[in-house]
ZAMAR-981879 format. One line per field, with one value per residue (C-alpha): x negated, y negated, z; residue number from 1; residue in one letter. Coordinates in nm, 2 decimals. Layout:
ZAMAR-981879
X	(X/...)
Y	(Y/...)
Z	(Z/...)
seq	(NUM/...)
type	(A/...)
end
This chain:
ZAMAR-981879
X	(-10.15/-10.45/-10.72/-10.68/-10.96/-10.96/-11.24/-11.07/-11.39/-11.54/-11.22/-11.22/-11.59/-11.53/-11.25/-11.46/-11.77/-11.60/-11.63/-11.49/-11.61/-11.36/-11.13/-11.15/-10.97/-10.98/-10.72/-10.68/-10.37/-10.26/-9.98/-9.61/-9.58/-9.84/-10.15/-10.43/-10.55/-10.84/-10.89/-11.07/-11.18/-10.82/-10.68/-10.32/-10.15/-9.84/-9.57/-9.82/-9.68/-9.91/-9.65/-9.73/-9.38/-9.37/-9.21/-9.51/-9.69/-9.97/-10.12/-10.17/-10.51/-10.51/-10.35/-10.15/-10.42/-10.67/-10.48/-10.76/-10.88/-10.54/-10.47/-10.12/-9.88/-9.61/-9.30/-9.07/-8.75/-8.62/-8.65/-8.87/-9.14/-9.18/-9.09/-9.25/-9.23/-9.50/-9.75/-9.65/-9.69/-10.04/-10.14/-10.02/-10.25/-10.55/-10.52/-10.42/-10.43/-10.23/-9.91/-9.62/-9.40/-9.06/-8.71/-8.51/-8.25/-8.54/-8.68/-8.51/-8.64/-8.99/-8.98/-8.77/-8.85/-9.20/-9.31/-9.46/-9.47/-9.20/-9.46/-9.64/-9.33/-9.26/-8.92/-8.85/-8.59/-8.59/-8.82/-8.94/-9.32/-9.57/-9.90/-10.20/-10.53/-10.60/-10.32/-9.97/-9.71/-9.38/-9.09/-8.90/-8.57/-8.55/-8.25/-8.27/-7.98/-7.81/-7.93/-7.74/-7.75/-7.64/-7.51/-7.64/-7.98/-8.07/-8.19/-8.29/-8.51/-8.80/-9.11/-9.41/-9.61/-9.95/-10.20/-10.54/-10.91/-10.84/-10.62/-10.25/-10.08/-9.72/-9.58/-9.21/-9.12/-8.84/-8.66/-8.46/-8.48/-8.23/-8.14/-8.36/-8.65/-8.90/-8.79/-8.86/-9.20/-9.29/-9.30/-9.64/-9.90/-10.08/-10.09/-10.41/-10.24/-9.88/-9.79/-9.46/-9.27/-9.20/-9.00/-8.68/-8.32/-8.04/-7.69/-7.80/-8.05/-7.80/-7.53/-7.78/-7.86/-8.19/-8.18/-8.36/-8.63/-8.77/-8.82/-9.17/-9.03/-8.90/-9.24/-9.40/-9.16/-9.23/-9.60/-9.56/-9.36/-9.61/-9.94/-10.12/-10.49/-10.40/-10.07/-10.06/-9.77/-9.68/-9.40/-9.42/-9.61/-9.47/-9.14/-9.02/-8.72/-8.82/-9.14/-9.25/-9.55/-9.76/-9.91/-9.57/-9.62/-9.98/-9.88/-9.59/-9.80/-10.08/-9.83/-9.64/-9.90/-10.25/-10.42/-10.29/-10.51/-10.37/-10.49/-10.38/-10.62/-10.69/-10.54/-10.81/-11.02/-11.14/-11.03/-11.15/-10.92/-10.93/-11.23)
Y	(-10.12/-10.00/-9.80/-9.43/-9.20/-8.92/-8.68/-8.38/-8.21/-8.52/-8.59/-8.24/-8.27/-8.61/-8.46/-8.15/-8.35/-8.63/-8.57/-8.86/-8.88/-8.84/-9.15/-9.21/-9.06/-9.08/-9.07/-9.05/-9.19/-8.98/-9.20/-9.23/-9.12/-8.85/-8.86/-8.64/-8.72/-8.58/-8.62/-8.40/-8.17/-8.10/-8.17/-8.27/-8.28/-8.50/-8.48/-8.34/-8.41/-8.28/-8.18/-8.35/-8.51/-8.71/-9.00/-9.04/-9.38/-9.25/-8.93/-8.63/-8.65/-8.27/-7.97/-7.73/-7.47/-7.73/-7.78/-7.65/-7.74/-7.79/-7.69/-7.84/-7.94/-8.18/-8.21/-8.49/-8.40/-8.21/-8.46/-8.33/-8.59/-8.49/-8.12/-8.01/-7.63/-7.61/-7.80/-7.61/-7.28/-7.37/-7.50/-7.19/-6.98/-7.22/-7.28/-6.94/-7.05/-7.37/-7.42/-7.57/-7.81/-7.91/-8.02/-7.72/-7.75/-7.70/-7.38/-7.16/-7.37/-7.36/-6.98/-6.89/-7.18/-7.27/-6.92/-7.01/-6.70/-6.73/-6.68/-6.99/-7.22/-7.43/-7.59/-7.89/-8.15/-8.48/-8.50/-8.14/-8.10/-7.83/-7.81/-7.62/-7.66/-8.04/-8.12/-8.23/-8.30/-8.46/-8.50/-8.83/-8.85/-9.07/-9.24/-9.21/-9.44/-9.20/-8.94/-8.66/-8.45/-8.09/-7.99/-7.64/-7.72/-8.07/-8.36/-8.32/-8.64/-8.66/-8.86/-8.71/-8.86/-8.68/-8.69/-8.53/-8.60/-8.89/-9.08/-9.12/-9.18/-9.19/-9.11/-9.21/-9.01/-9.19/-9.41/-9.73/-9.93/-9.81/-9.91/-9.73/-9.64/-9.89/-9.82/-9.45/-9.52/-9.75/-9.46/-9.38/-9.62/-9.69/-9.63/-9.61/-9.60/-9.63/-9.49/-9.66/-9.69/-10.04/-9.98/-10.11/-10.05/-10.21/-10.15/-10.06/-9.79/-9.66/-9.62/-9.44/-9.19/-9.35/-9.35/-9.64/-9.71/-9.99/-10.33/-10.47/-10.73/-10.46/-10.28/-10.61/-10.64/-10.27/-10.34/-10.66/-10.46/-10.17/-10.35/-10.06/-10.04/-10.02/-10.04/-9.87/-9.95/-9.68/-9.54/-9.85/-9.72/-9.40/-9.44/-9.73/-9.89/-9.79/-9.99/-10.29/-10.53/-10.44/-10.79/-10.92/-10.71/-10.83/-11.20/-11.16/-10.96/-11.21/-11.50/-11.34/-11.12/-11.22/-11.01/-10.68/-10.50/-10.35/-10.14/-10.16/-9.99/-9.72/-9.38/-9.13/-9.39/-9.28/-9.51/-9.48/-9.58/-9.76/-9.95)
Z	(9.10/9.30/9.12/9.15/9.26/9.00/9.08/9.26/9.37/9.51/9.70/9.85/9.94/10.10/10.32/10.41/10.50/10.69/11.06/11.26/11.62/11.91/11.92/11.54/11.25/10.87/10.60/10.23/10.06/9.77/9.63/9.73/10.10/10.07/10.30/10.42/10.77/10.96/11.33/11.59/11.31/11.22/10.87/10.82/10.49/10.51/10.23/9.98/9.63/9.36/9.09/8.76/8.71/8.38/8.58/8.81/8.79/9.02/8.89/9.13/9.30/9.36/9.19/9.42/9.41/9.53/9.85/10.06/10.41/10.56/10.92/10.94/10.66/10.77/10.55/10.65/10.45/10.15/9.86/9.58/9.62/9.99/9.99/9.66/9.64/9.38/9.60/9.92/9.75/9.63/9.97/10.15/9.93/9.93/10.31/10.45/10.81/10.78/10.98/10.79/11.00/10.86/10.97/11.09/10.80/10.55/10.69/10.43/10.14/10.28/10.29/9.98/9.74/9.84/9.93/10.27/10.49/10.76/11.04/10.93/10.92/11.23/11.21/11.44/11.53/11.71/12.01/11.99/12.02/11.93/12.10/11.95/12.12/12.13/11.87/11.97/11.71/11.81/11.57/11.57/11.39/11.08/10.92/10.54/10.51/10.76/11.01/10.83/11.15/11.14/11.48/11.44/11.28/11.39/11.19/10.82/10.81/11.05/11.12/11.30/11.58/11.59/11.87/11.78/11.84/12.07/11.82/11.78/11.44/11.32/10.98/10.96/10.66/10.46/10.71/10.76/11.08/11.33/11.69/11.93/11.70/11.83/12.19/12.14/11.99/12.27/12.50/12.36/12.50/12.17/11.80/11.61/11.27/11.13/10.79/10.68/10.36/10.22/9.90/10.06/9.95/9.76/9.63/9.27/9.39/9.64/9.38/9.15/9.43/9.52/9.90/10.07/10.32/10.53/10.36/10.39/10.63/10.86/10.85/10.96/11.25/11.35/11.34/11.55/11.81/11.83/11.77/11.61/11.53/11.16/10.96/10.62/10.38/10.13/9.90/9.68/9.38/9.23/9.03/8.82/8.97/9.32/9.37/9.57/9.56/9.87/9.86/9.98/10.29/10.33/10.31/10.55/10.81/10.79/10.84/11.13/11.31/11.18/11.45/11.32/11.07/10.76/10.47/10.10/9.86/9.60/9.62/9.72/9.91/10.25/10.54/10.90/11.18/11.41/11.27)
seq	(1/2/3/4/5/6/7/8/9/10/11/12/13/14/15/16/17/18/19/20/21/22/23/24/25/26/27/28/29/30/31/32/33/34/35/36/37/38/39/40/41/42/43/44/45/46/47/48/49/50/51/52/53/54/55/56/57/58/59/60/61/62/63/64/65/66/67/68/69/70/71/72/73/74/75/76/77/78/79/80/81/82/83/84/85/86/87/88/89/90/91/92/93/94/95/96/97/98/99/100/101/102/103/104/105/106/107/108/109/110/111/112/113/114/115/116/117/118/119/120/121/122/123/124/125/126/127/128/129/130/131/132/133/134/135/136/137/138/139/140/141/142/143/144/145/146/147/148/149/150/151/152/153/154/155/156/157/158/159/160/161/162/163/164/165/166/167/168/169/170/171/172/173/174/175/176/177/178/179/180/181/182/183/184/185/186/187/188/189/190/191/192/193/194/195/196/197/198/199/200/201/202/203/204/205/206/207/208/209/210/211/212/213/214/215/216/217/218/219/220/221/222/223/224/225/226/227/228/229/230/231/232/233/234/235/236/237/238/239/240/241/242/243/244/245/246/247/248/249/250/251/252/253/254/255/256/257/258/259/260/261/262/263/264/265/266/267/268/269/270/271/272/273/274/275)
type	(M/A/E/V/F/Q/D/H/E/R/L/L/S/D/I/E/N/T/D/P/P/Y/G/Q/G/A/F/W/W/L/G/Q/H/S/F/I/V/K/A/G/G/T/V/F/Y/I/D/P/F/F/A/P/W/P/S/R/Q/T/P/P/L/L/T/P/D/E/G/K/L/A/D/F/V/L/V/T/H/G/H/G/D/H/L/D/P/E/S/L/R/G/I/A/Q/A/S/P/N/A/V/F/V/C/P/R/P/E/R/G/R/M/I/H/E/A/G/V/P/A/A/R/V/Q/P/M/T/D/L/E/S/I/H/R/E/D/V/R/I/T/A/I/K/S/A/H/E/S/F/G/E/D/L/S/N/G/Y/P/F/L/G/Y/L/V/E/A/G/G/V/T/F/Y/H/S/G/D/C/I/L/Y/E/G/L/I/T/Q/L/K/K/W/P/R/F/D/C/L/F/L/P/I/N/G/R/D/A/D/R/F/L/A/G/C/I/G/N/F/T/Y/Q/E/V/V/E/I/A/G/A/L/E/P/G/L/V/V/P/S/H/Y/D/M/F/K/G/N/Q/E/D/P/Q/K/F/V/R/Y/L/E/A/K/F/P/G/I/R/H/W/V/G/A/A/G/E/K/V/L/F/P/A)
end
């Protein structure tokens, strides 16, 4: 397992003092499917998961009350390692101007469980966009084994395609490969970074209630189709029984699409994209 960056204050200082030029972004992986991304001076927290669950294999890099600097907090779906009420409550207080984006079916939980003021919650569904100054966020439906669509509220599982500071990145949330996903994503002319889960799925996990994601082979095929500036595998480290070896992804990508850059490294490390 990759080394974990453990100095909370240094991590926050690194985020605050990093100022990528137009056309470049920076990210910090926080374990599981949690990222902080900075582009165009805007800070995005994606699926922040800081709760100290005993089952964690990667410790939290921040505490909820250290959730500072956020401009947008993107929550992909309602599972506890993605919509963590404790983390969201702390971030709402530490980042008082942050906008919280979530699937429409989770709006009530964001307000009543996580304590985010209703005026700061922006619910979305598939292909809806919000545009604030030079930031555009578009929701793309995800299939977490199924779409789970609620005809009155929309899709409960979302990914987010973000355009900010001259870069475009996509975080799929938890998702399996479904017909039409790549075609939809190809409507955007380029991707500077993809954040995609590789923990996969199987019958034993499904029967135990552990809902699956892309396999590492599928993530390689997505990268080959979209040709991003950088592809970042995630969701492989956190819980025993739901892990994957990221080096399998690396070897397969290098074999099939050797020209596509990837990153696998330590949680908390700063990464600039595109290089």
